[in-house]
N, C-alpha and C positions, 0 to 999 in steps of 0.2 A: 503495498501501501502504499504509494506516494504520500508524501507532505499537505499535501490538498486533500486529500481521502481521508490520511489519518485528521487533520483539521475539519473536517465536515463530518467526522462520526463522534470526534467528543463532544464537538457544538450537540451533533445529534443525543449523546447520548446525558450530559448536562442537560436537556429541556425536561428531558425523561424524567429524571431526578426532578427538579424543580417543579415539574406536573404532580408526583407522590408527594412529594412535602408539603405543594399547597394541596391538594384533599385534605390530609391529615389534619392541618390548621383548623380550612374551611369545618371541620367536623368537629374540632370542638368548640369553634364558636358558637357553635346551633345547641350545645347544653344538650338539655335531655330529648332536641329532639329532632336528634343527628342520626344516620344513618352509615355507620362501615365498611363498606368494602374493604373486605382484604382482596387486595392489589398480587399477583402473580406475576412473575416472568417468566411463565411457560407460556413459548410459543409452538402454540397448535401448527401453525406450517413454519418450519425453517429447511433453509440452504443448510446442504454441507457440502464445502472445499466451492464448485460452479458450477455442484446442482439444486434445483430449486422443484419444489413439488409443482403440478401444474393441476388443479383441480376447478369444474365446473362449477362455476356462480350456482348451481340449482342441486349441488351435493351438502350435504349434513355434517358436517364433520364436530364433533360435538369439542364443550370447550375443553374437556382433560386428554384428548385426542393428538396425538405424533403423529404428525406426517412429515416424514424428513428423507432431502435430500430429489435424489428421481423417479418421483411417483407422479403418476399422472392414475385422476381419478374420474372414470363419465359422468354422465346428467342423470341425476335420478338417483345418485346412489348412497350410502349413509356411512361413517362410520364412526361407532358410534366412542361413549364414556370408557374413556381406560386404552383405546388399540394405544399400537405404537405400526406406523408402517414405514422400517428404515430401510431407505434405497441409497445405502451409501458407498458399498463396491462391487453395486451391478443394479439395476432399475425394476420397479414392480411398475406393472400396467394393470391398472383394477378398471372394468366394465360400466356401461348404464345398470343401472336400476338395479345395482347387485349390493349387500347389507351384510357387512364385517362386524360383529357384532361385541360386545364388553368385556374387556383388558381380551380380547385376541392379538396375536402379537404375527404380523410377514414381514421376511424375513427373504433374504436372500445367499446366495452361494459365489465365492469365488473360488476356492479351493480344497475338495474333498478325495473321498478315498479316488473315486473314478477318475478325480481331474480334470474335474469340466465345472466352466463357468456357468453359471445359472440365474437368468434372472429367475422371474415368480409373477406367471400370465392368469389371472382372474375374468375372468371374460365376464359376461352379459347375463341378469339375472339371477345368481351365484345368490346363496343361504350358508355363511359363515357364522354357527353356532359361536358363543359364550366360549371365555378362553381356551378361543381353538387355536392352533401353532403351523403354519405356515411357511417352511421354510425351502426356496428356490424349486420351485413345482408348479405346474399347468392347472386348472382348473374351468375346465370348460362352458359354456354356455348352459345356465338353467340346471346346474350340480347342486347337490347340498353337503355340504361338509358338520359333522354336528359337535355339539359342544364337548371344549377338553377334546377333540381329537388332534391324534398330529401326525401331519406329514412332513415326512423327512426330503431328501435334496431328492429330485429326479422323479417323482410321481406326477402321476400325468391321470387324472380325475374325469375322464369323459363325462359328456354330457344327459343329462341326467344320470347321471348316477350317485350315489348314496354312498357316504362314509358314516357310519355310524357313533353318533356320543363315544369318546372316553378309543378309541381305533387308534394303534398306531400305526401307521402306514408307511415298510422300510421303504427304502431306496432303490432309486426307477422301479418301481411296483405300476403298474395298469390298470385302471379298477374301471374296463368294459362298463360303457351307455346302459342301461336298467338296471345297475345291479348293488346290493347291499354288499358292502365290506364289514367286518368286524371284530375286536377282538381284539387280542398285542403276543403276535405279531396278529396286522388284520389279513382275512380270510375274506375268500363267497360264501357268504353267508345263501344270502337268495334272493331270487330275483322282486325286481319295486312293483307293484301292481298299478291298475293306470291310476286307481287313486291316490296311490304317495305322488305318483310320476304332477297331478295334476297339483299336487300340494306344494309341490317346491316353487315352483311360478307361485303358487296362490301365495306362500312365505315369504317370495320378494316381493312380490304388491303391496301386502300390508305393513311389510316394513316402508315402504317409498312414502306411506301415505305416512306410518306414525312419523316420518322425519320428518317431514313436515310439520305436524306438530310438533313436535321438539325445536325444531328451529323457530317456529315462530313464540315459542314461552319462552325459549333462551332469550328473547331478544327484545322483551318486555322492556318497559322501564318499570324502574322500581315505583314510579306512584300508581301502574297499571295493578303490579303486584299485590300492591296492600290494598289499592281500593277488592281484587279480587280474593284479598282474605279475608276481609270486612264480609262482605256477599256468603260466602260460603260456613263463616261462624253461625249470620244469622238462618240461612239456611238451617245448619247441619240438625238441628233437630225435627225438619218436618218430615211427620209420616203418611205416603199418597194413599194410604187405602185407608187409616185413619180420619183422613180431611175427606175423602170419596165417602168417610158412612155418614159424614158434616154433610155434606156438600158445597164444600171451602175450593174452590179454582186459583192455587196458586200461582203464580206469575215465576216463570221462573227467569233471571237475569241470562240475557244471551250473550253473559261472558263465561257463565258457568254451564253454559251445554259444553256437552262433550261433541264429537263430529262425530260420523256415524263409521268412519273406517277404523275410531279407534275401538268403536263400541261394536262388534259387528250385530252382535245379539240385539239391538235395537232397534233397527229397523224391520228384522224380522218380527219383534213385537208389536212393531207398526202395523206390519200389513194383518196382522192376526184379528188386530182391536179394527 
């Protein structure tokens, strides 16, 4: 970094430090009415060397997730709380409509027993369950990786294949389309049913919808959050069955109405009525 670049970086650093100091001072001046947010130095998107993440504007990346280096994430995907996608020694590519759920880890391979340099490629409409580990693998479109599963270098999960929760898939294993593999080490368990294949696709859609709700919640201001908190307290003890017996109709504020895509049973109940 040249002298000018170093000077600009230093100025930016001190401006950020000044902003945090002003926030703390403002909180103290507000006395008993203040709301002090704990400012974190955590960076959701982070460059490493000359590699920078490329994330579509419609992607939900949770505030506590980390997307680092040579990572690309496609439209409508979601990276949930506590996830780490680290593209430092190779690249990570995530397609559209894919969800990588809480505390999952996606990394790449620079060296291994096979001597292969492997990126990680995750296709469209893939579901990766909570706390899964995907390392130097290829997961094709509309595949399903269960909670806590571990996929080692060179694994290929074909389209419409499923890795069961807790499975350990050994290096260079190929899981054919339409099959479920489970166990440690993972082995063929059975064929997927047509209902299960449809579920994989629906799971990705559900998470895309849910991600939109979380993105909206994360973008709310302090005033909006506090207002909704008061409304929830006010309506917490209202019993719909008791109200119906008394003939009382209460208008639920729109702020407390969850979208149908968060509560899928809600739409079904409305139709039955």
